[in-house]
Structure formats: structure tokens, C-alpha cells
N, C-alpha and C positions, 0 to 999 in steps of 0.2 A: 195758733188759732185763726181761722180765716174769719173775716168781717167785711161788710159792704161799707167802702168809703167812696165819698164823691172826689174826684179828681179833676182838676182843671187842665184843660190842653187848649192850646190854640187850633182852631180849624177854620176853614174857609167857610163862611155861612152859606154860600150858594151851594157848596157841596154838600154840606149837611141837609139842606132843606131838598136837594135833588134825590137823596138817598135815605129820606127819613120815613119810617113807619109810626104813625101816631095811633096809639091804642085808646080806645074809648072804653065803655062799660062792657061790651061785647063783642066788637068787630075793631078792625083798624081801618086807617084811612092812608092814602099815598099823598106824602105832603106835595110831591111834584105836581100831579095832575089832579089831585083832590078825588081819586076814585074811592068810593065808599064801600063798606061792607067786606072787608078783606079779614079772612081768617089769620089772624096775626100769630097763631101757633104753628102755622105751616106755610104761609106764603113766603117765598124768597125774592119774589119779582113781581111787580105790579102787571096785572093781566092786561090793563089798558095801555100804559105808556112803556113797558118794557124795563122800566128801571128796577136795578138791583138794590134791595135794601142792605144798607150797612149800619145804620142808626135807627134807634127805637126810643120814643118818649110816650109817656102816659097821660092823658087828659086828667085822671084821677089825681095827680101830684097837686094840683091846683085846689081840688076839692076837698082832698085828705091828705094835707100836708104832713101831718104825723104819721101816716101809713106808708110814706113813699118807700122806705128801706124794704118794708114786708112785701109791697107791691112788686119791687125789684126783684127780690128773693124769689117770690112765687113765680112770675113771669119768666125768669131767666132759666128756670129749670125747663121750660118749654123751648126758649130762644136764647142760647147762649152765644149763638154767632153774631149777635148784634151788641153794639156798643151803645150804651144808655146816654141820653142826653136829658138834661133837667129842663123840664116842661115850660117853667116860668123863665128861665134864661132864653130859650128859644123864642118864646113869644115877645119878650122885651125886645131882643136884638132884630128879630124880623119886623116888628112894628117900627122900630127906629129906623131901618133900612127903608122902609115902604114911605116913611115920613120925609126922609132925604131925597128920595127918588121923586115924590111928589112935588116938593119945593124946588127941586133944581131942574125939574123938565118943564 
């Protein structure tokens, strides 16, 4: 039986952020340059900064946490080439990094 499981892996945060496609309700955004309105079902590379997408996350994880597995299952049918990242983890870690950068500089 196949099932969706969350698996922890150690990754470089800057690498994830540079190659991350963030899915909203209807379109996606490039996490690297903030380009908006990307068709997450087909876009492989950001048309603005030319970043290749390796990772994907979804803002709906935050507002619909009980539906996260259904969201991943449904969207993975369109984009099984991307590695899923938990949106809450991503936001917490990038927020921490921004705070460290702010107070150390």
C-alpha cells in the first residue's frame, strides 16, 4: 500500500529557498525572485530569474492543515518532479534566518 508520509531531511535553507515554487490558491510564485502568477502545473523554470524549480510548497497548508495530504496528493499528480517542503517549516526557518541576519548586521 502506498501512502503519503512526511520525511525529514537536512537541506541547505538557501538552496531550498532559491529553487522553491510556492503554490497559492490558483497560481505559484518563485521564492527566489518573488515572480508572481506562475502556472505551477507546467512551469519548470522561473521566467524572470531562470531558476530551476526543485522544491514545492503550498500556502494552503497554513490555512487548511487537515487537508495537507490531500493537497499534496492532488498536486503531485500534476508535478511529481518536485520535492514537497512543509510550508510552516519553511516560514519558521526563513523567519529565524532573517532575524539572525538583521541582528548580526
